[in-house]
C-alpha positions as CSV (number, residue, x, y, z in Angstrom):
1,M,83.7,25.0,-17.2
2,H,87.4,25.0,-18.4
3,G,89.0,28.5,-18.3
4,R,91.6,30.6,-16.5
5,T,90.3,29.3,-13.1
6,A,91.2,25.7,-14.3
7,C,94.6,26.9,-15.4
8,V,95.4,28.4,-11.9
9,F,94.0,25.4,-10.2
10,N,96.2,23.1,-12.2
11,E,99.2,25.2,-11.5
12,M,98.7,24.6,-7.8
13,E,98.0,20.9,-8.4
14,S,101.1,20.7,-10.6
15,Q,103.1,19.8,-7.5
16,S,101.3,16.5,-7.4
17,S,103.0,14.0,-9.7
18,V,99.6,12.2,-10.0
19,L,98.0,15.1,-11.7
20,R,101.1,16.1,-13.6
21,D,99.9,14.5,-16.8
22,V,96.5,16.2,-16.4
23,Y,98.2,19.5,-15.7
24,R,100.1,19.3,-19.0
25,Y,97.0,18.5,-21.0
26,E,95.0,21.3,-19.3
27,H,97.9,23.7,-19.7
28,E,98.0,23.2,-23.4
29,E,94.3,24.1,-23.6
30,C,94.9,27.1,-21.6
31,V,97.7,28.4,-24.0
32,N,95.6,27.5,-27.0
33,A,92.6,29.4,-25.4
34,E,94.6,32.6,-25.6
């Protein structure tokens, strides 16, 4: 279910240092998806 929705969600969660690592990992997938 990973898609643009996940990218946007991660951007909002990026403020949380706990999910910062997850954000970077998901962000890379988002960029590669395009």
